[in-house]
N, C-alpha and C positions, 0 to 999 in steps of 0.2 A: 755284241753285247751293248756297246754304246748306242748302236742304232735302235735296239729295242727300247732302251731307257728313254731315248729321245722321243720315240713314237708314243710311249706312255705319257710323257710330259705334255705332248701336244693334245692327247685325248683329255687329260685332266684339265688343261687350260680351256679346251673347247666347252667342257661342262661347266667350268667355273664362270664362264661368260653366260650368265643365265638370261634367257629370253622368256618373258611372261606372255601368256595368251589371255586377252581380255574378251569376254563374251558380252556383247551388247544386248540390251533388251529387244532390239529389232532382229537379233539372230546373227549379226556379223561376228566374226572371230578375228581379232586384230592382234598380231604378234609384235613384240618389241620389248625394249628395256625400259622399266619405270625409272624416270628421272627424279620425280618428286610427286607427292600427292598431299592433298589437304582434305578437310571434311567435305569439300564441295567439288574439287577438281583433281584430275590425275594427268600429269605430263608424261607422255610416252614417246620414246625415240624408236621409230620404225625404219625399215629399209628404204622408205620413200620420203622420210623427213619427220620432224617432230610435230606432234599434235597434242591438243589439250582436250580431254574428255570430261564431260559432266559426270560426277559420281552417281547422280540419280538415273543416268542413262545406262549405267553399267549393271549388268545382271550378276556377273561372277568373274573373279580372277582365277582362271583355271590353273591347276598345278602344272609345272614345267613337264613337258613330254619330250622324249628324245627317241630317235630312231637309231638303233645299233646295227651297223652293217658288219656281219660276221664273215670270217673266212669261208669260202665256198659259195658266197652270194646270198645266203639267208639273212633275215633281218628280225629284229625284235623291237616292239614299240611299247613304251610304258614310262612310268615315273621312276627316276633314279632315287633309291632310298639311301644308299651309301656306296662309297667307292674309295679305293686306295690304289697303290701301284701294282697290286697283285689281283684284286678282285673287284667286281662291280655287282651290286645288288639292285635288281630291277623288279618293279611290280607292274604286271601287265594289266590290261583293261578288265580281264575276268578275275582279278584279285590274286592271281598266282604270283608268288615271289620266286624269282630266278636268280641264281648266282652264276655269273659269267666271268671266266678267267680273262684278264686283260690281254694276254697274247692272242686270244681268239678274235678280238675286236679290230676291225679294219678302220672304221671311222664312227664318229658319233655326230648326228645331225639333230638340229632342233626340229621337232615335229610340228607341222602347221595345222594339226587337227583336220586334215583332209580338205581344207578350204583352199581353193586356188589362189595363187599370188595376184591374179588380176583383180579378184574381188577386194582384196586388201588394199591394193593400189588405188582402186576407185574410191573406196571409203576414205582413205587418207587424203586424196586429192579433193574430194568434196568437203572434208572438214577444213582443209587449208583454205579452200575458196571461201567458205563461210567466214573464217577469221579475217581474210583479206577484205571481204565486203564490209565487215564490222569496222575494221580500221579505216577504210575509205569513208564510211559514213561519219565517223568521228572527225576525220580531217575536214570533210565538207562542212560539218556543223561548226567547226572552229573558224573556218574561213567566212562563213555567213554571219557569224556572231551569235548563233543560237547557243543555248545553254549546253555545255558539254555533258555527254552521257558516259557513264563508266560501266564497263562490263564486270559485274560482280561475280564472285565465286559462286558457282551453282547455276549460272546462266541467266540470272535475273538482271534487268537493266534498271538502274535507279537514276532518277533525275535529281538535280540539286535541290529542287523543291518537292519534298515527298508528298505534300497535299495535292500538288498539281498532277502527279502521276496517278494517284488513287482517287482523284476527284474530290478531295477533302471530305470524304465520307467516313464517318466513324465506324470502327469494326463492330460487328454484331456478335453478341454472346448468346450461344444456344447450348444448354446442357453443360455449362461450365467450360466450353471450348470456343475458340475464336473462329468465326466464319467470315472469310473475306468477301467483298462485294461480288467478285467474279464467281466465287464458289456459290454464293447465294443465288446467282442468276442461272449458272450452268447446272447446278445440282438440285435435285428435288429437296424440298424442305425436310430437314431431319425430324424424326419422331420425338415429341417431347417426352421427357422422362416421367414415369409415374412417381408418386411421392415416395414409395419404397425404394426405387432405384436412385432417386435423388438423395435419400437419406444415406444409402450405402456409399455413394460417390462423394458425399459431403458437399453438395452444391445446393443452390437455392433455386427453386422453380416457382414462378408466380409470386404470391404473397407469403408462401410458407418457407420458413428458414429451417435449417437443420435442427436447431434447438426447439423450435415450435413443433416440428414434426415429431421429435423424440418425446416431448411432453404429451402430445396428442396420442401417440402410439401407446405410451405407458398408461394413460388414462383409459384407453380403449381395452387394453389387455386386462387392466384391473377390473373393469366392468363385466368382462366376459368370463374371466377365470378367477375363482376365489383364491385368495392368498393361502399359501401352504401354512397349516397350523403347526405350531410347535407341539412336540409329543406331550408335554405337560398340559398345555391348554386343551389338546384333544382329549386326554384322559379326564380332565375336569369336566368337559362338556358331556362325556359319556358316563359320569358317575352314577346317574340314575339307573343305568342299565346293569350295574353290578349288584349281586346279591350274596356273595360270599367274601369273607375277609379272613386273612391269616397274617399273624404278626409274630415277630421274634423280638424280645426286649432284653436288654442287659443294662445293669446299673449297680447301685450301691444302696444299702440300708443301714442307717445309724441304729444299731441294735444295742439295747441296754439290758443285759442279763445279770441278775443278782441271785446268787445261791445262798440260802440260809437254812435255819432250822437244824435238823439232824443230818449230818453228812456222813456217809460211810467211806471209810478209807480201805476199801476192799474188804478182806477178811481180818484186817488187823484191828480195827477199832471203829467206833461210831462216835462222832464228835458233835456235841450240842453247841451250835454257834450262838445261841441266845439271841441277843439283839443285833449281833454283828452279821454282816453279809459279805460275800466275796464277789468281786466284779469278774465274772467268767465269760463275758462276751462283749465284743465291740462292733466295729463296722464290718459288715459282711457283703460279699458279692452276690448279686441276685440275677438269676436268669429265668425268664418266663416266656410263655407263648399262649396265644389265644386263637381259637377258630370260631368265627362268629357268622351268623346268618342274618340277613336283613329281615325284620318283621314286616311282612307284606311290602308296601311301598313307603313305609315311614322312615324316619331318621334313626330308629332304634335298632340296634344289632345285639343279638344274644347268642351265647354259645359257651362251650367248656373252656377252662383255662388250666394250666399246669405251671407250677413254679418250683424253683430250687434255689436255696440260699446256702452259701458256705460260710460258717462262723469262723472267723479268724482265730488263730492260736493266741492264747492269753496266759501269761505267767503270773503266779502270786505266791506269797509266803506269809505264814501266820504262826503264832506261838500258841500251843495248847496249855503249856505250863512252863515254869522256869526251866525244866529239863527237857520238855518235849516240844518239837516244832515240825511244821509241815512245809515242804517246798513242792509245788505242783504246777501243772499247766493243763489247759483244756482247749478243745476244738470240737466242732460238730457241724451239723447241717439241719436245715429245715425243709421238709417236703410239703408242698401245698397243692391241693387239687380241688376244683369246684367249678362254679359258673360265673361268668362275667357278662357285663353289659356296657355298650358304648352308645351314647346319644349325641349325634352330631348337630351342632348349632348352625353351621353354615356349610353344608356339604359341597355346594357348587362353587365355592370360592377357591382362590389359589392357595391360601392357607386356611385349612379347615380346623376349627376348634371343636372339642367334644368334652363331655362329662363321662366319667367311667366309674364303675362300682363292681365289686365282686363279693361273693360269699363262698367260703371254702372251709375245708377241714385241714388242720395243720398238725404235722407230726414233727416235734423238735427232739433231736437226740444230741446229747453233749457228753463227750468222753473226757474224763480227767484222770491224770496219772501223775505220780510223783514219788517222793520219799518221805517217810516218817522217821525223824531223827529222835532217838530215845536211848537212855542208858541201858547197857546190858547188865547181866548179873554181877559183873565186876565193877560196875559204875562207869565203864567207858562208853562214849557215844557210838551208836551204830545207826546205819541207814537201812530202813526196811522199805522196799518198793511196794507200791500198791497201784491198783487200777480199778476204776468203777465207771458207771454210766448214770447220767441224769437224763430224765426224759420228761416231756410235757406235751400233751395232745389235747386238742379241742378245736372248737369252731372259731373262725376268724372272719373279719370283713374289712373292706377298704373302700374308700371313696377318693376321687381325685379328678384331675383335668389333664388334657393333653392337646397337642397341636400337631398336624401332619401337613405335608406338602408333597406334590408329585415331582419326581425326578425321573424323566423318561417314563417307563412303565411301572415303576415302583414308588413307594411312598416312604419318606423318612420323617421322623418326628421325635418329640420329647414328651414324656409323661411323668407326672408327679402324683403320688398317692400317699394317703395317711392310712396305715394298717393298724387295726385294732385286734389284738390277740392276747387275752388274759392267760397267764401261765398258771401252772398247778404244781403241787408237791414242793420239792426243794426250790423251785424257781418261781414260786408265787409272789416273791418280793420284786420281781422284775417289772420294768415299765410295761404297761398294757398298750401303749401306742408308740409306733415308730414310723419314720418318714422314709419313703422309697423314691429315689430319682432313677429314671431309666431312659436310655435312648432306644429307638425302635426302628425296625425295618418291616414294612407291611406291603401286602399285595391285596388288591381287590379284583375279583373276577366274577 
């Protein structure tokens, strides 16, 4: 048992001493242990000595490969993924992952990627010879008094006077990149960037800078492609192509309704108000709509209109005699239908002003109800309920002005009208003129 444990420890130790394989750009494969590396050089300890490699000459640092010699003489070659004292996991060249029991393994060797030791030895000896030659050259330069040269990381040799090494020639800038004198001689002249490519890379070519190119490109695009119009401006420009108009309006009307003359209290009694009147109506809510057509190609639009007004509830109390009194309330509505006209003063403007007028037939219905308080046969006060209706019908007219503006593909606006509607019968004492304020939402098509 102790012998098997000792063998396993030796195997683990052999794997722990990792040996890297360096593939050079020239095709050589060099095995060894990496001592240190920088951005420019890599120091490698091989079986034949330590060498220094240029990073630019290295193509790839290959993963460690090991050859497993198994009991019975067979072998496996691959990359060790994991191992412990009982098991070893190996990935072969074809990607297969194999689990191997540690007692089956006789030995583990570093695999040299099928390259002979002689080739590696020759490469190492050649590299060492080059380093020795460089050191000898430096020693000779020091003895003769010449300026010492230093081998820089990456293989470049720099003199103490940088201008002397490069011939004191300034670097050439092409397409935003530095081209050394040697590159300018050995390589063909690079293609100059177009203005578009220079703009993308943010460099300057010739006399055109990035800012100048951007300004020129913007001016060129503006001259070739018309600027996108805002929806409202687009609709204004197309206003002359519309010939139908529909609007919905909502607002308020300051209504002054006065009831006088002979009032009926249902079937209970008729009251002669004499010179007195009752305030039976106040501010009302007004909703209306119009559907108009353009008259040929003029600014005049004509069509039907329909309106509805709700008369707000109003409470009142009056005495008929020292013993009799009335407490009542009233509410009603007004239905209006007729013809309307709009004349636009500046239809092609952002804010379009117009004059409006309509002629209509109006039907007003007012319901009033309440209680008549009067003594009974025994002299005690009693409340007698009543309900009746007041009505007034006739022609009405209105004139006013409004303004509209486009918002996307609809129009919003405000309209003010003065309505002339003489009342009749019990409401003939009412005001014949009332003012209407309405907000509106319109469509032209």
